[in-house]
C-alpha positions as a printed NumPy array, in Angstrom:
array([[  0.   ,   0.   ,   0.   ],
       [  1.397,   3.292,  -1.049],
       [  1.272,   5.957,   1.648],
       [  1.592,   9.551,   0.734],
       [  2.209,  12.201,   3.281],
       [  0.567,  15.517,   2.833],
       [  2.555,  18.414,   4.121],
       [  0.477,  21.186,   5.613],
       [  0.58 ,  24.352,   3.613],
       [  2.277,  27.175,   5.415],
       [  0.29 ,  30.344,   5.772],
       [  2.238,  33.447,   4.893],
       [  3.313,  35.472,   7.916],
       [  1.993,  38.902,   8.688],
       [  5.172,  40.6  ,   7.473],
       [  5.971,  38.12 ,   4.68 ],
       [  6.054,  39.741,   1.265],
       [  6.111,  43.248,   2.676],
       [  9.074,  45.517,   2.231],
       [ 10.666,  47.399,   5.102],
       [  9.432,  50.63 ,   3.498],
       [  5.821,  49.41 ,   3.581],
       [  6.138,  48.337,   7.216],
       [  7.679,  51.684,   8.179],
       [  5.   ,  53.662,   6.311],
       [  2.19 ,  51.759,   8.051],
       [  3.896,  51.887,  11.463],
       [  4.63 ,  55.612,  11.322],
       [  1.076,  56.336,  10.197],
       [ -0.272,  54.338,  13.146],
       [  1.921,  56.339,  15.546],
       [  0.823,  59.596,  13.911],
       [ -2.839,  58.67 ,  14.37 ],
       [ -2.254,  57.845,  18.029],
       [ -0.403,  61.074,  18.841],
       [ -2.462,  63.388,  16.606],
       [ -5.996,  62.043,  17.074],
       [ -6.283,  59.434,  19.834],
       [ -4.414,  61.266,  22.631],
       [ -6.471,  64.481,  22.297],
       [ -9.703,  62.505,  21.869],
       [ -9.259,  60.584,  25.131],
       [ -8.121,  63.745,  26.933],
       [ -4.486,  62.806,  27.525],
       [ -3.408,  66.302,  26.48 ],
       [ -5.616,  67.808,  29.204],
       [ -4.285,  65.402,  31.821],
       [ -0.752,  66.48 ,  30.947],
       [ -1.661,  70.163,  31.324],
       [ -1.633,  70.986,  27.646],
       [ -3.731,  74.116,  28.077],
       [ -0.961,  75.815,  30.067],
       [ -3.169,  77.282,  32.799],
       [ -2.369,  76.882,  36.458],
       [ -3.971,  74.075,  38.386],
       [ -5.882,  74.215,  41.647],
       [ -2.811,  74.984,  43.742],
       [ -2.135,  78.321,  42.014],
       [  1.419,  77.544,  40.929],
       [  3.027,  79.42 ,  38.038],
       [  2.954,  77.503,  34.759],
       [  5.2  ,  78.548,  31.876],
       [  5.565,  82.123,  33.141],
       [  1.822,  82.633,  33.631],
       [  0.796,  83.659,  37.127],
       [ -2.966,  83.996,  37.553],
       [ -2.484,  85.762,  40.883],
       [ -1.09 ,  88.82 ,  39.063],
       [ -4.332,  89.475,  37.173],
       [ -6.46 ,  92.371,  38.423],
       [ -9.508,  91.338,  40.45 ],
       [-12.837,  92.94 ,  39.637],
       [-15.804,  92.708,  41.934],
       [-16.13 ,  91.229,  45.377],
       [-14.635,  87.757,  45.318],
       [-17.265,  86.007,  43.228],
       [-17.81 ,  88.695,  40.576],
       [-14.253,  88.978,  39.323],
       [-11.785,  86.894,  37.379],
       [-10.979,  84.679,  40.363],
       [-12.786,  81.823,  42.007],
       [-14.091,  82.759,  45.403],
       [-11.849,  81.823,  48.284],
       [ -8.656,  80.566,  46.636],
       [ -7.611,  83.387,  44.277],
       [ -6.979,  81.065,  41.344],
       [ -7.792,  82.052,  37.797],
       [-10.725,  80.137,  36.323],
       [-10.463,  80.227,  32.513],
       [-13.876,  78.579,  32.09 ],
       [-15.944,  81.319,  33.734],
       [-15.31 ,  85.038,  33.456],
       [-17.535,  87.811,  34.747],
       [-16.938,  91.386,  33.747],
       [-19.226,  94.371,  34.074],
       [-22.255,  92.302,  35.078],
       [-22.008,  90.033,  31.992],
       [-21.048,  86.399,  32.423],
       [-18.921,  84.58 ,  29.858],
       [-18.981,  80.814,  30.207],
       [-16.464,  78.965,  28.039],
       [-18.456,  75.721,  28.314],
       [-21.549,  76.993,  26.545],
       [-22.661,  77.793,  23.025],
       [-19.938,  78.168,  20.455],
       [-17.287,  76.427,  22.541],
       [-19.476,  73.339,  22.911],
       [-20.117,  73.231,  19.141],
       [-16.398,  73.622,  18.493],
       [-15.676,  70.777,  20.914],
       [-18.158,  68.476,  19.136],
       [-16.725,  69.349,  15.713],
       [-13.179,  68.763,  16.959],
       [-14.167,  65.358,  18.329],
       [-15.84 ,  64.432,  15.038],
       [-12.715,  65.549,  13.167],
       [-10.465,  63.39 ,  15.374],
       [-12.713,  60.335,  14.884],
       [-12.707,  60.914,  11.11 ],
       [ -8.892,  61.108,  11.139],
       [ -8.724,  57.813,  13.047],
       [-11.102,  56.019,  10.653],
       [ -9.447,  57.336,   7.484],
       [ -6.003,  56.674,   8.978],
       [ -6.849,  53.044,   9.719],
       [ -8.228,  52.701,   6.199],
       [ -4.977,  54.159,   4.832],
       [ -2.928,  51.713,   6.924],
       [ -4.956,  48.823,   5.494],
       [ -4.388,  50.174,   1.98 ],
       [ -0.65 ,  50.51 ,   2.52 ],
       [ -0.489,  47.015,   4.019],
       [ -2.344,  45.571,   1.02 ],
       [  0.053,  47.494,  -1.276],
       [ -2.685,  49.664,  -2.765],
       [ -1.825,  53.047,  -4.209],
       [ -4.893,  54.706,  -2.668],
       [ -3.659,  53.764,   0.812],
       [ -0.409,  55.648,   0.298],
       [ -2.27 ,  58.633,  -1.169],
       [ -4.619,  58.759,   1.845],
       [ -1.608,  58.534,   4.159],
       [  0.113,  61.461,   2.434],
       [ -3.065,  63.58 ,   2.63 ],
       [ -3.534,  62.844,   6.346],
       [  0.113,  63.518,   7.126],
       [  0.054,  66.825,   5.23 ],
       [ -3.127,  67.846,   7.054],
       [ -1.645,  66.965,  10.453],
       [  1.568,  68.842,   9.621],
       [ -0.274,  71.936,   8.382],
       [ -2.575,  72.138,  11.406],
       [  0.212,  71.49 ,  13.921],
       [  2.658,  74.194,  12.795],
       [  0.487,  77.081,  14.102],
       [  0.164,  75.281,  17.464],
       [  3.894,  75.769,  18.015],
       [  3.317,  79.526,  18.29 ],
       [  0.568,  79.507,  20.918],
       [  1.343,  81.687,  23.946],
       [  0.445,  79.018,  26.536],
       [  1.911,  75.567,  26.132],
       [  3.606,  72.983,  28.27 ],
       [  6.509,  70.646,  27.688],
       [  4.039,  67.873,  26.775],
       [  2.453,  70.142,  24.184],
       [  5.825,  71.008,  22.65 ],
       [  7.002,  67.381,  22.573],
       [  3.75 ,  66.082,  21.077],
       [  3.702,  68.8  ,  18.407],
       [  7.307,  68.075,  17.405],
       [  6.497,  64.337,  17.346],
       [  3.506,  65.004,  15.073],
       [  5.658,  67.045,  12.68 ],
       [  8.402,  64.403,  12.527],
       [  5.93 ,  61.54 ,  12.13 ],
       [  4.062,  63.417,   9.4  ],
       [  7.281,  63.939,   7.43 ],
       [  8.19 ,  60.265,   7.887],
       [  4.744,  59.12 ,   6.722],
       [  4.951,  61.267,   3.585],
       [  8.456,  60.046,   2.71 ],
       [  7.808,  56.347,   3.301],
       [  4.348,  56.411,   1.699],
       [  5.779,  57.927,  -1.486],
       [  8.611,  55.395,  -1.429],
       [  6.14 ,  52.538,  -0.92 ],
       [  4.226,  53.656,  -4.026],
       [  7.441,  53.528,  -6.066],
       [  8.709,  50.256,  -4.608],
       [  8.472,  47.315,  -7.015],
       [  5.927,  44.705,  -6.05 ],
       [  7.486,  41.389,  -5.043],
       [  7.235,  38.624,  -7.67 ],
       [  5.182,  35.574,  -6.766],
       [  7.209,  32.379,  -6.405],
       [  6.577,  29.887,  -9.203]])
């Protein structure tokens, strides 16, 4: 009786058939999405003090001392919270008119910003899939997202109030965006690997 052994077919590995350029383009784009869209969406930038205002203990942050601002009114009608003398950027009262930063236009802006970040995440993941599958549209989407992130991050470097976290994350976004553009363009020009015969 003739026995034949059947060897199991090996499934290609996750990185098999992918060039280093393709892996770098997809990896850098994933990092860019995390730093540019995910961190701000989950509020990590606020936890790290990205807004640059002083916290509840009234310490000076980046040269800004809220205790040097002029007080108007009697404790609860001025620029300071009653009792502790700390600046509250979310609620200002001046001349009998109250300005609340958590209402109206600011709330709409916050919703639109959140929707923008979610859109960036979805399109970025789609671009990563396209790059991984060696599709030209994936690299084009990656270049567009990276250029958008770069263009919107440059003005943030010139804000008057920022922390070390803000500066580091903005520089990381700029460097990652440049890397994504370079490696995405290179991945479009890279020859596709020939199938083994």
